[in-house]
GUDOLO-882069 format. One record per residue (C-alpha): x, y, z; residue in one letter. Coordinates in steps of 0.001 Angstrom, whole numbers, padded with zeros to 6 digits, always signed. Layout:
N
XYZA...
//
This chain:
488
-029598+033382-095305X-030164+029828-094118X-027099+028738-096020X-025132+031478-094346X-026304+030351-090897X-025641+026697-091716X-022251+027648-092913X-021615+029491-089682X-022579+026484-087581X-020401+024226-089677X-017623+026683-089272X-017944+026625-085501X-018179+022795-085411X-015061+022600-087525X-013157+024984-085217X-009802+023253-084608X-009392+025104-081299X-012629+023559-079977X-011499+020100-081010X-008193+020580-079266X-009947+021669-076072X-012252+018644-076141X-009350+016303-076826X-007305+017892-074050X-010220+017605-071628X-010686+013963-072580X-007007+013234-072099X-007061+014988-068694X-010127+013041-067551X-008589+009790-068745X-005337+010623-066967X-007214+011407-063746X-009139+008159-063914X-005988+006174-064701X-004142+007862-061837X-007035+007129-059488X-007131+003498-060601X-003378+003163-060168X-003592+004744-056725X-006408+002405-055766X-004471-000586-057091X-001438+000403-055001X-003678+000877-051968X-005262-002544-052364X-001843-004128-052861X-000600-002461-049670X-003684-003666-047793X-002998-007210-048966X+000573-006973-047717X-000612-005560-044397X-002805-008612-043805X+000196-010963-043821X+002350-008935-041411X+002807-009818-037730X+000411-007007-036729X-002252-006665-039442X-004247-004086-037446X-001212-001776-037342X-000515-002400-041017X-004086-001552-042037X-004036+001633-039952X-000689+002703-041433X-001773+002059-045041X-005010+004008-044597X-003174+006853-042859X-000693+007137-045745X-003560+007075-048233X-005726+009695-046519X-003144+011819-044757X-005291+011675-041595X-004854+010035-038200X-006290+006521-038124X-006991+004202-035205X-008219+000611-035052X-010288-000249-031970X-011766-003429-030559X-015525-003652-029860X-014991-002213-026366X-013111+000914-027467X-009579-000243-026672X-007060+000917-029273X-005483-002012-031116X-003395+000119-033476X-002820+003761-034310X-001147+005440-037268X+000454+008831-036663X-001144+008927-033213X-000978+012680-032684X-004748+012982-032421X-006351+012358-029065X-010059+011992-028535X-012269+010606-025784X-013524+007056-026051X-017149+006634-026958X-019418+005803-024052X-021193+002414-024151X-024449+004197-025038X-022806+006123-027898X-021206+002933-029152X-024552+001108-029096X-026180+003949-031062X-023331+003845-033579X-023679+000094-034044X-027449+000429-034523X-026955+003177-037105X-024345+001143-038974X-026891-001625-039479X-029184+000819-041286X-026567+002670-043353X-023814+001286-045538X-020410+002888-045316X-018643+005030-042704X-020579+007235-040273X-019589+010624-038918X-019389+011059-035149X-018456+014692-034511X-014845+015079-035699X-014425+011395-036516X-015410+009118-039337X-016170+005650-037997X-016474+002450-039992X-017521-000789-038284X-016086-004209-039014X-018918-006622-038307X-020226-010035-039269X-023764-011317-038799X-024566-008458-036467X-021527-009069-034241X-019104-006137-034019X-015489-007247-034451X-013781-003854-034410X-013835-000275-035677X-011744+001952-037911X-011713+005530-036675X-010457+008324-038969X-009789+011633-037197X-011178+014240-039611X-011787+017484-037666X-011830+019640-040821X-014393+017411-042579X-012044+016916-045524X-013915+013746-046420X-017208+015668-046811X-018399+016860-050282X-016412+019905-051427X-019427+021395-053225X-022500+021071-051001X-024790+022567-053674X-023811+019856-056082X-022339+016887-054124X-022439+014707-057209X-019760+016864-058801X-017340+015641-056158X-018362+011994-056511X-017039+011551-060056X-014408+008853-060631X-011051+009903-059254X-012419+012542-056891X-010746+012741-053436X-013990+012131-051527X-015122+009121-053541X-011653+007584-053357X-011287+008261-049639X-014613+006752-048603X-013975+003789-050843X-010554+003346-049236X-012095+003386-045754X-014597+000757-046854X-011835-001408-048354X-009767-001109-045179X-012816-002033-043108X-013383-005092-045278X-009758-006147-044825X-010010-005607-041068X-013225-007645-040949X-011556-010574-042691X-008560-010416-040362X-010566-010109-037143X-012978-012838-038192X-010052-015121-039017X-008403-014269-035700X-011648-014940-033808X-012060-018322-035477X-008441-019215-034753X-008818-018078-031146X-011937-020153-030677X-010264-023186-032197X-007135-022736-030089X-009219-022092-026981X-011131-025300-027583X-007900-027217-028194X-006305-025750-025067X-009406-026488-023033X-009453-030071-024281X-005736-030459-023585X-006013-029122-020049X-008942-031421-019347X-006803-034284-020613X-003619-033513-018669X-005620-033239-015442X-006737-036872-015835X-004718-039688-014318X-002785-041724-016863X-003522-045417-017154X-000488-047292-015786X-000468-049737-018719X-000286-046883-021251X+001669-044345-019192X+004674-043723-021427X+002690-043491-024657X+000016-041264-023099X+002623-038867-021711X+004209-038610-025165X+000800-037882-026708X+000127-035114-024205X+003569-033582-024723X+003036-033641-028502X-000398-031984-028280X+001002-029286-025993X+003934-028687-028331X+001499-028085-031200X+000053-025274-029078X+003513-023819-028366X+003633-025069-024785X+006404-027234-023373X+004693-029673-021029X+007974-031167-019849X+009896-029720-016944X+008691-027790-013877X+004973-027023-013559X+002357-026147-011004X-001404-025942-011297X-003106-022730-010161X-006803-022594-009279X-008180-019055-009283X-011573-017711-008282X-012537-014006-008624X-013975-011938-005786X-017582-012958-005075X-017271-015506-007900X-017863-012856-010595X-015497-012166-013468X-015289-008595-014853X-018157-007874-017242X-017369-007569-020920X-014033-009358-020555X-013041-012808-021788X-011551-014855-018949X-008912-016248-021287X-007793-012729-022244X-007527-011745-018569X-005419-014797-017743X-003249-014143-020796X-002665-010565-019649X-001604-011656-016154X+000666-014333-017621X+002370-011721-019818X+003043-009585-016756X+004710-012578-015090X+006313-013848-018315X+004736-017213-017503X+003682-019821-020072X+000414-021578-019283X-002495-023667-020530X-005883-022825-019087X-009516-023771-018865X-012586-022661-016957X-014506-024978-014648X-017595-023180-013425X-016308-019894-011997X-012832-021298-011312X-009961-020782-013752X-007552-023713-013878X-004063-022843-015130X-001318-025370-015869X+001730-023130-015534X+005435-023163-016120X+007458-020984-013715X+007548-017214-014239X+010751-016191-015999X+012114-014649-012788X+011971-018078-011103X+013886-019994-013766X+017625-020622-013545X+019806-020483-016657X+019801-024270-016688X+016001-024244-017005X+015485-025546-013462X+012890-023865-011288X+014078-021820-008337X+012352-020849-005108X+009544-020411-004413X+008316-022322-007485X+010486-025338-006780X+009020-025607-003265X+012413-026370-001720X+013429-024351+001334X+016955-023595+002369X+018440-024582+005706X+018626-020906+006598X+014898-020322+006131X+013465-018107+008878X+011343-019829+011467X+008124-018694+013048X+006350-019548+016265X+007163-023027+017457X+010185-023287+015148X+008138-023921+011989X+009128-022292+008712X+007211-019151+007789X+004676-019744+004975X+006340-019407+001583X+003101-018166+000047X+003549-014814+001746X+006042-012301+000315X+007622-014711-002173X+004349-015475-003957X+002932-011955-003673X+004140-010999-007136X+001894-013702-008640X-001150-012577-006687X-000441-008930-007542X-000398-009683-011280X-003851-011289-011204X-005171-008570-008878X-004010-005904-011340X-005732-007591-014275X-008978-008401-012431X-008990-005031-010628X-009744-006896-007405X-007883-009462-005336X-008899-013060-006165X-008510-016255-004166X-005725-018440-005562X-004755-021975-004659X-001366-023215-005848X-000792-026935-006325X+002442-028677-005498X+005543-028644-007683X+005817-031349-010376X+008447-032043-013006X+006614-034729-014979X+003364-034357-016979X+001809-037449-015400X+001996-035773-011969X-000132-032777-012988X-003389-034377-011752X-001913-034433-008252X-000939-030756-008488X-004496-029977-009623X-006030-031744-006611X-003638-029884-004331X-004485-026539-005968X-008188-027164-005354X-007457-028092-001723X-005528-024854-001236X-008256-022846-002982X-010925-024416-000754X-009060-023416+002399X-008266-019938+001084X-011877-019350-000002X-013273-020267+003421X-011266-017713+005360X-012867-014549+006733X-011137-012661+003922X-010787-015114+001037X-008610-012770-001009X-005058-013994-001235X-002843-016831-002411X-002199-020099-000593X+000301-022717-001743X-000286-026380-000997X+002949-026772+000963X+001687-024116+003402X-001572-025898+004205X-000167-027574+007295X-002926-029577+008987X-005275-028733+006126X-003252-031014+003850X-004953-033866+005689X-008350-032237+006059X-008930-030543+002713X-009284-033674+000590X-012905-034585-000316X-012777-037529+002070X-011079-035449+004741X-013722-032714+004535X-016501-035249+005058X-014712-036796+008031X-013982-033319+009394X-017699-032554+009634X-018321-035411+012049X-015168-034616+014034X-016132-030945+014388X-019639-031814+015510X-018301-034157+018178X-015863-031677+019688X-017289-028178+019218X-020823-028744+017896X-022440-027264+021023X-020236-024156+020775X-021108-023634+017111X-024821-023944+017909X-024488-021476+020795X-022653-018953+018588X-025275-019232+015862X-028179-018797+018304X-026709-016011+020453X-024512-014282+017820X-021618-015052+020165X-017953-015635+019357X-016945-018572+021544X-015428-020741+018783X-013274-017895+017545X-012211-017114+021110X-011261-020764+021618X-009255-020808+018404X-007281-017670+019273X-006691-018969+022815X-005285-022248+021484X-003265-020461+018791X-001536-018516+021574X-000754-021615+023590X-003219-020817+026358X-001568-017478+027192X-004228-015216+028724X-002476-011901+028105X-001619-012639+024473X-005134-013975+023754X-006874-010986+025358X-004658-008597+023387X-005345-010409+020107X-009112-010325+020752X-009023-006736+022046X-010907-007723+025211X-010204-007564+028946X-008750-010573+030786X-011945-010881+032826X-014013-011083+029628X-011698-013783+028317X-011956-015692+031585X-015771-015574+031388X-015803-016820+027775X-013461-019712+028550X-015634-020726+031479X-018693-020776+029182X-016706-022889+026695X-015928-025430+029454X-019563-025544+030578X-021097-025882+027113X-018584-028323+025640X-017880-030336+028773X-014167-030365+027915X-011283-029643+030277X-009033-027056+028574X-006158-027969+030874X-005886-031491+029424X-003203-031732+026697X-004979-034216+024396X-008260-032345+024795X-006645-029070+023782X-005068-030759+020750X-008402-032193+019595X-010198-028880+020162X-007526-027071+018169X-007884-029547+015301X-011677-029220+015447X-011502-025415+015196X-009240-025737+012156X-011302-028519+010618X-014445-026379+010833X-013042-024264+007993X-013187-027121+005466X-015853-029436+006890X-018489-030862+004548X-021309-030109+004914X-020336-026608+006045X-020592-026102+009796X-019417-022502+010039X-021789-019542+010108X-021293-017055+007267X-019762-014592+009691X-017255-017067+011127X-013752-015690+011626X-011046-018293+011595X-007348-017731+011074X-005627-018759+007902X-003082-021576+008162X
//
C-alpha cells in the first residue's frame, strides 16, 4: 500500500504537464521582469536626456507623462507651474497652509504623497524645498490593485511598483537639476552683483583703458554687452517693501523681459540698482539708442509754460514704469540716470539716478519715474553737497513758515509754492488750491508778516521759489511728513 502511494506521488511529480506549466510560468515571470527592467532602463535613459535639454523641467514632465500615461506638472516651491505635460488636467493650487503640511509630511515619509486626486513628490535638499512633481491621478491608478493583499501588486514588474519608482526617479532628477540651477544662479548673482559694484566705481585715470577692457570682458562673460548706450536705473518699491516670497532679482528679470531690456543689477539696501541697455523698442537698426533713451530732443519738441520743453519722463517713459508696476503689483519710485555711451561714465549715471530717485521719493506721491534730464533746478540741489547747502538756504528764507505750518497744521509753504508756480496770478492760484481769492489774500498776508519778505520784489520771489523747491531735498529734512510740494 505504501509502495502504491509512493508510486502515485512519484507519478504526479513526474507529470510532464506540471513541469511544462512550471517552466512556462518561470519563463513568463522572467519575461515580465526583463520587460520591466528594459522599460526602466529606457525611462532612466530618457530622464538623462531630459536633463541636458534647454528646458529640463519640461523634459522631465514629458518623460514621466509618457511613462505613466497621466498628466504631470512640475511646480516651484510657491506653486507656480514650471512645466506641464499633456496639460488637460486643471486643479487648484495648494494654499500656503496645505503646502506647509505637505512639506512637513514629506519629511516624515519617503516617497510620493497623495493629496486628494494628486500624487505629489517633493524635490528637496537639506530641508529646503526646491520644487514639486504633481501627478494628476483622479482614478487612483497608482494605488494597490488588490487592497486585501497589497504585496501581490508590489512584485517586480508590477505597474504600481514601477510607477512609484519612476516618480521617485523623476523627483531625484528634478532635485539634481534644480539644485544645480540654484547654485548657478547664486554664483551668477554674486558675479553680477560684484560686477555692478565695480562698474559703479570711478576708474583710475592712470589705468582707465585697461580697467574699461577688464569690465567689458567680465560683462561679456555674463552675456552682457557693456559697450554702447546705457543708463542706470534706481528703483525703490512702495513703502520700501518688496513683495514677500519673491526674489528681487527674479522680479527685475521679469520686468526686463517685458521691456526686452538687457541689464545687470544689484541691491543696495531696499534700492535696486540696474545698469541697463535700451529696451528693444528704443534701439535703431544701427544699434544706436533713440528717444527717449538717448536723451536728445528734437527741435519740434512741444513746449510747456514759459517755453520750456515738457518733461520727457512723462508719456515717453511710462512704458518702463508700467513694466515694473506690473511685476511689483504696485507703482514704485524710479530714478533714471543720464545717458552714457562709455562704460567709464556709468558712475556718473548712477549718481544722477540716485539724485532723481531722491527727488521722486520726496514728493507727496512718490510713485512714478523721473529722469535726470527732467530735474531742472534739482540737478543743482539734489547732490549730497547741494542737499546740505539747501537745508541752510531753506531755513534762511522760509524757516519761519515751515515752523508755523508744523505748529498750526497750516499750509502756508504749499500756498506760497503754488502762488509762485503760477507767476503770482491770484485767480490761477486760488483755482489750483480750491480756495476763495479772499482766503488766498489772507494767507499771502500772513506769509509776508511771518517771513518779513516782500513778495512784490523780483529777486525775493526768485529766492523764495528756490527755497520752496529746495525744501524737497534738503538735508537734514525740513519738510513735515504731510508736506505737499509739486514735482519738477
